Structure formats: structure tokens, C-alpha cells
C-alpha positions as a printed Julia matrix, in Angstrom:
343×3 Matrix{Float64}:
 15.32   18.96  -42.04
 19.14   18.85  -42.19
 19.27   17.37  -38.68
 16.68   14.8   -39.69
 18.76   13.72  -42.69
 21.87   13.46  -40.54
 20.01   11.31  -38.04
 18.73    8.95  -40.77
 22.24    8.67  -42.3
 23.69    7.85  -38.89
 21.08    5.15  -38.31
 21.73    3.61  -41.74
 25.48    3.6   -41.12
 24.98    1.9   -37.77
 22.78   -0.76  -39.39
 25.44   -1.45  -42.03
 28.15   -1.87  -39.41
 25.92   -4.19  -37.37
 25.04   -6.24  -40.44
 28.67   -6.66  -41.43
 29.52   -7.78  -37.92
 26.69  -10.31  -37.83
 27.5   -11.86  -41.24
 31.24  -11.86  -40.76
 31.71   -9.94  -44.03
 34.81   -7.88  -44.59
 36.14   -5.6   -47.28
 39.29   -7.73  -47.31
 39.92  -10.34  -50.01
 38.39  -13.78  -49.78
 40.89  -16.12  -48.12
 41.57  -18.13  -51.26
 44.62  -18.5   -53.48
 44.29  -20.13  -56.91
 47.69  -21.46  -58.05
 48.41  -22.72  -61.58
 51.65  -24.61  -62.35
 53.11  -28.08  -62.9
 52.2   -30.91  -60.54
 54.18  -31.01  -57.27
 56.23  -27.89  -58.1
 55.18  -26.22  -54.85
 55.8   -28.81  -52.1
 52.71  -29.87  -50.17
 54.21  -29.05  -46.76
 54.88  -25.46  -47.85
 51.29  -25.03  -49.03
 49.93  -26.51  -45.81
 52.13  -24.26  -43.7
 50.97  -21.19  -45.63
 47.32  -22.08  -45.01
 47.97  -22.73  -41.32
 49.71  -19.4   -40.83
 47.38  -17.22  -42.91
 44.06  -19.04  -43.08
 44.21  -18.72  -46.88
 42.99  -21.85  -48.66
 45.1   -22.92  -51.64
 43.46  -24.32  -54.76
 46.18  -26.02  -56.85
 45.58  -26.5   -60.58
 48.14  -28.03  -62.93
 49.16  -27.89  -66.57
 51.31  -30.22  -68.68
 53.1   -27.59  -70.74
 53.85  -23.88  -70.84
 51.78  -23.61  -73.99
 48.75  -25.11  -72.26
 49.15  -22.56  -69.46
 49.21  -19.65  -71.9
 46.17  -20.9   -73.77
 44.12  -21.15  -70.56
 45.29  -17.76  -69.37
 44.34  -16.22  -72.71
 40.89  -17.78  -72.5
 40.18  -16.07  -69.19
 41.17  -18.61  -66.55
 40.91  -17.04  -63.09
 44.25  -17.76  -61.44
 45.92  -15.73  -58.71
 49.46  -17.03  -59.13
 51.12  -18.75  -62.07
 54.53  -20.45  -62.07
 55.92  -21.04  -65.56
 59.05  -20.79  -67.72
 60.87  -17.7   -68.87
 60.13  -17.77  -72.62
 56.38  -18.25  -72.2
 56.25  -15.51  -69.56
 57.82  -13.2   -72.13
 55.0   -13.99  -74.55
 52.34  -13.51  -71.84
 53.86  -10.18  -70.87
 53.67   -9.07  -74.49
 49.95   -9.84  -74.4
 49.51   -7.71  -71.24
 48.46  -10.72  -69.18
 50.75   -9.93  -66.22
 50.04   -7.6   -63.29
 52.79   -5.51  -61.77
 54.09   -6.72  -58.41
 53.29   -4.75  -55.28
 56.75   -5.05  -53.75
 55.69   -3.28  -50.57
 53.81   -6.5   -49.84
 56.85   -8.61  -50.78
 59.75   -7.36  -48.62
 61.5   -10.72  -49.02
 61.98   -9.89  -52.7
 65.28   -8.45  -51.45
 66.47  -12.04  -50.9
 66.55  -12.82  -54.64
 70.05  -13.14  -56.07
 70.65  -10.26  -58.54
 72.14  -12.84  -60.93
 68.63  -14.17  -61.52
 67.01  -10.77  -62.01
 66.64   -8.38  -64.92
 66.32  -11.09  -67.58
 64.82  -10.73  -71.04
 61.29  -11.57  -69.94
 61.26   -8.93  -67.17
 64.12   -6.46  -67.59
 62.95   -4.09  -64.84
 61.84   -6.79  -62.36
 58.3    -5.43  -62.37
 56.26   -8.58  -62.97
 58.03  -11.76  -61.9
 59.56  -13.5   -58.9
 62.32  -16.01  -59.83
 61.5   -19.36  -58.25
 63.94  -21.99  -59.53
 66.69  -22.22  -62.12
 67.82  -25.12  -64.23
 70.99  -25.76  -66.22
 70.92  -28.92  -68.35
 74.24  -30.69  -67.87
 76.15  -33.79  -68.91
 76.72  -36.57  -66.38
 78.78  -39.7   -66.93
 80.03  -42.81  -65.23
 83.87  -42.88  -65.29
 83.79  -46.65  -64.66
 81.98  -47.18  -67.98
 84.06  -44.96  -70.27
 87.68  -43.88  -70.56
 86.63  -40.69  -72.29
 87.31  -37.49  -70.36
 84.12  -35.67  -71.29
 84.4   -31.91  -71.3
 81.61  -30.71  -73.55
 78.77  -31.44  -75.96
 81.13  -32.36  -78.8
 82.32  -35.4   -76.86
 78.85  -36.92  -77.12
 79.6   -37.63  -80.81
 82.65  -39.77  -79.92
 82.32  -43.22  -81.51
 83.35  -44.93  -78.25
 79.96  -43.94  -76.81
 77.91  -46.0   -79.27
 74.53  -47.04  -77.82
 75.43  -45.67  -74.38
 73.86  -42.21  -74.06
 70.48  -41.22  -72.6
 69.43  -37.77  -73.66
 66.37  -35.65  -72.99
 63.52  -35.91  -75.49
 63.46  -32.18  -76.15
 63.92  -30.64  -79.58
 65.1   -27.18  -78.58
 67.64  -28.45  -76.06
 69.21  -31.2   -78.16
 69.24  -29.25  -81.41
 70.53  -26.38  -79.29
 73.58  -28.27  -78.03
 74.26  -29.4   -81.59
 74.29  -25.74  -82.62
 76.64  -24.94  -79.73
 79.18  -27.48  -81.07
 79.08  -25.44  -84.28
 79.77  -22.19  -82.44
 76.19  -21.06  -82.87
 73.43  -19.89  -80.54
 70.66  -22.03  -79.04
 68.24  -19.7   -80.82
 69.32  -19.84  -84.46
 66.59  -19.01  -86.98
 68.66  -19.21  -90.18
 67.33  -22.17  -92.22
 70.73  -22.93  -93.79
 72.45  -23.16  -90.4
 69.64  -25.33  -89.06
 70.03  -27.67  -92.03
 73.71  -28.1   -91.12
 72.69  -28.76  -87.52
 70.27  -31.43  -88.71
 73.0   -33.27  -90.62
 75.27  -33.22  -87.57
 72.49  -34.29  -85.21
 71.73  -37.31  -87.37
 75.35  -38.39  -86.88
 74.69  -38.56  -83.12
 71.92  -41.16  -83.49
 74.15  -44.29  -83.22
 75.29  -43.15  -79.77
 71.77  -42.68  -78.41
 70.4   -45.58  -76.43
 67.31  -43.75  -75.2
 65.4   -40.49  -75.44
 63.75  -39.77  -72.1
 62.36  -36.45  -70.93
 60.95  -37.42  -67.52
 63.12  -40.18  -66.01
 66.51  -40.36  -67.77
 68.18  -40.85  -64.38
 66.86  -44.42  -64.19
 69.19  -45.56  -66.97
 72.19  -43.83  -65.39
 71.45  -45.22  -61.94
 70.96  -48.76  -63.26
 74.17  -48.58  -65.3
 72.41  -49.21  -68.59
 73.88  -45.98  -69.97
 77.29  -44.44  -69.42
 76.43  -40.83  -70.25
 73.38  -38.63  -69.86
 72.3   -35.13  -70.82
 69.48  -34.01  -68.56
 67.98  -31.31  -66.34
 69.53  -30.19  -63.05
 66.97  -31.96  -60.88
 67.61  -35.22  -62.72
 71.38  -34.8   -62.37
 70.97  -34.5   -58.61
 68.75  -37.59  -58.52
 71.62  -39.5   -60.18
 74.2   -38.15  -57.74
 72.04  -39.03  -54.76
 72.16  -42.66  -55.88
 75.73  -42.73  -57.17
 78.0   -39.91  -55.94
 80.86  -41.29  -58.08
 79.24  -40.04  -61.27
 80.92  -37.0   -62.81
 79.09  -33.81  -63.75
 80.22  -31.76  -66.75
 79.59  -28.05  -67.28
 80.05  -28.12  -71.08
 82.9   -25.96  -72.34
 80.88  -24.76  -75.34
 78.55  -22.86  -73.02
 75.59  -23.55  -70.78
 71.91  -23.51  -71.52
 69.94  -21.82  -68.79
 66.34  -21.39  -67.74
 64.42  -19.74  -64.91
 60.91  -20.65  -63.83
 59.24  -17.63  -62.26
 56.02  -16.73  -60.51
 53.71  -14.01  -61.74
 50.29  -12.64  -60.85
 47.87  -12.46  -63.79
 46.31   -9.1   -64.55
 42.86  -10.65  -63.99
 43.76  -12.35  -60.68
 40.8   -12.09  -58.25
 43.0   -12.35  -55.13
 46.17  -10.38  -55.84
 46.94   -9.55  -52.2
 46.84  -13.24  -51.3
 49.27  -13.95  -54.12
 51.68  -11.28  -52.85
 51.42  -12.75  -49.35
 52.32  -16.19  -50.69
 55.28  -14.85  -52.66
 56.68  -13.16  -49.57
 56.1   -16.39  -47.61
 58.11  -18.6   -49.98
 60.94  -16.06  -50.33
 61.87  -16.53  -46.69
 65.37  -18.05  -46.73
 64.62  -21.17  -44.72
 61.43  -21.97  -46.67
 63.14  -21.31  -49.97
 65.85  -23.81  -49.02
 63.24  -26.41  -48.06
 61.62  -25.95  -51.44
 64.88  -26.38  -53.37
 65.86  -29.43  -51.34
 62.58  -31.05  -52.37
 62.25  -30.06  -56.03
 66.0   -30.41  -56.83
 66.24  -27.15  -58.76
 68.79  -24.37  -58.2
 67.71  -21.79  -55.64
 67.41  -18.17  -56.79
 67.46  -17.0   -53.18
 70.68  -15.81  -51.54
 69.09  -16.16  -48.09
 68.55  -19.88  -48.72
 72.23  -20.81  -49.08
 72.89  -21.38  -45.36
 69.87  -23.68  -45.04
 70.31  -25.9   -48.11
 71.02  -29.56  -47.39
 72.27  -30.09  -50.95
 74.87  -27.42  -51.72
 74.76  -28.32  -55.44
 71.47  -26.4   -55.46
 73.31  -23.15  -54.78
 75.17  -21.72  -57.75
 77.09  -18.47  -58.01
 76.27  -15.65  -60.39
 79.73  -16.11  -61.91
 78.93  -19.68  -62.95
 75.83  -18.62  -64.88
 77.45  -15.59  -66.47
 77.26  -16.07  -70.22
 74.72  -18.91  -70.0
 72.14  -18.68  -72.74
 68.35  -18.8   -72.49
 66.31  -20.79  -74.95
 63.9   -18.26  -76.43
 60.91  -18.18  -78.73
 62.19  -18.5   -82.31
 58.91  -17.64  -83.99
 58.29  -19.3   -87.36
 61.6   -21.19  -87.11
 59.89  -23.4   -84.51
 58.49  -25.42  -87.41
 62.02  -26.12  -88.65
 63.13  -27.3   -85.2
 60.09  -29.57  -84.96
 60.76  -31.0   -88.41
 64.41  -31.7   -87.59
 63.45  -33.43  -84.35
 60.82  -35.58  -86.03
 63.32  -36.74  -88.65
 65.92  -37.44  -85.96
 63.52  -39.58  -83.95
 62.25  -41.51  -86.98
 65.64  -42.02  -88.63
């Protein structure tokens, strides 16, 4: 009887092996990777190369804002890899929406500059892979102003009337106003924010345009003499007019890191880890930065970068401040910004 059972088990096992071979099934993950981020943030040639080398098909979904991403993740969206901003990742981590990285599958994690690691949203580097960093900066045309601009405070100079383009972003612009007062980007004290509002309203006569997406157009055309904008937009300006001057404001830099993470509910985690290791290769990382115009977080990319402005030392970002979630004070920031825009 025992021999009979063994024989039947052996036959069944053989049938299962044969069936798997005939259907092409495998215990390995489906060759699919579902990415969720902003449009065009992963260059198309990188995605195509990944598919060619691994056979893994990439499905690319986009969101308009970090808040939209979080809402969809909370509602059960099945994504394998998400690329978003630091402050929203911190919130998602607090909601246990992030899976821990399997670093054995990501040996190229060693290429990440330590200056971009261990930040408030992932102190132990357990959940995130830094992808790109941004430092909003001032840029100006020395042929259109005699002012030697050194910091945010100079934007209030009366000689700059109707000549500044500035990002349409409440936290950033109210933030630099706070910095001129010796305060943090992340003030929650209502009395201090009221003072910041009064000072910000004094800046209005100097503002020619508020533009979040394409402020570089006004600088390139010469319609504005000064701009405050994101790193990628600064580089777009310099590519068109290398005589423009870039200012690292003396009051202190704002700083942000967009990072990749794998959701806890990701159906294809191994594919996500494979992709992360793929893009952390030094040469590929450089190709990415040269296309998206954001600062590389990868030390191995430095030798390959065409635009050396995209490589920044840890010393330069030391002391730079992240914009963080300010909780209920967000309503105050929004109210200040609405009044500023309508005034």
C-alpha cells in the first residue's frame, strides 16, 4: 500500500511538471512593472532599455500632485513602484503603505551619495531610493539690473518693480519670505505667519508673473530680469542664455528629494527591485539627470554627466531645509497665498 501511494504521488508530480512546461507557467513573478509618478519623470529610453534587457513590460501611470498619489495609494491602487516627494512619502510611511527594500536585490544602492540618505522621511534608509534632488534658486540677468543679488531679501528691492517671475507655490514663496525674517520654511505659529503675510504683500509690486510650470520662458525672452524657480527650470534658462547668473541665497536653501518606494501591496515587488538596481547604474543615472534636469543623487553618475551643474556636493546642501507637512497650519499658508494672489 505504501509503495502504491508513492507511485501515485510520483505520477502526479510528473504530470504537474509536464503541465507547467507545456503552459509556460512559472513560479516567478509576472513580467510586469506598474509605475506611478509624474509624466515623463522616467525617460522613455530608460524604460524601453529596461524592457529590452529584462523582458519586463512597464505600465506607466501618472498623477498631477503628491496628494493625488497618496489618495490613490490609500484607496488600494495596485502599483509596484511609486516616485514622489519627500514630505508625502513621510505621510505614506506613517500609514504603513511602504514596503521595506530588499537591498540584496539592489546592489547599486551603494552608489547613492550619503548626503541624500537618512532624511526625515526614511532615517534608516529602509524604504526609499533617492532619485532626484531639487534646490529652488534665484536667477537673474545682469544686463537688466545693476543689483548684485545675493539672497531672497533682494527680491524686495524697489528697483525690481514689475520684473520678477516667481513660482506659483505657496509653501516655497511664503517660505522664502520667512527665511528673510530669520525663520524656518515650516513655521506653524500664526503670529509669525501673519507677519510673513504683511511682508509678502510688499513684494507684489515687483512680481510680473506667477508661473509654476514654465517660468523660464519669461527669463529666456528677456521679459523678466529675475526669477525664482526650480533647479530644472534654472538649467533650462542657462542652456538658452549662459550669461544669466545663479544665486544660492545667503539666507539658506530650500531643498527637496523625490524618491522611489515600493508599496506594501505591490504585486510585483521583485520587478520593482530589479528596476531600481537598473536605474542606479552610474551611466544610466547620468542619462536620466541629463534629461530631467534635476540634481543626481548618485555618486557613480558624476563622471558621465553632460551638465556638471546637475552634480552637487554634500557640503553645498549641508544646512538646506526641507519643506515639511505643517499640519493644520496648511490652512493659514493657503489663506495667505490666496490673499497675495488676489491683492
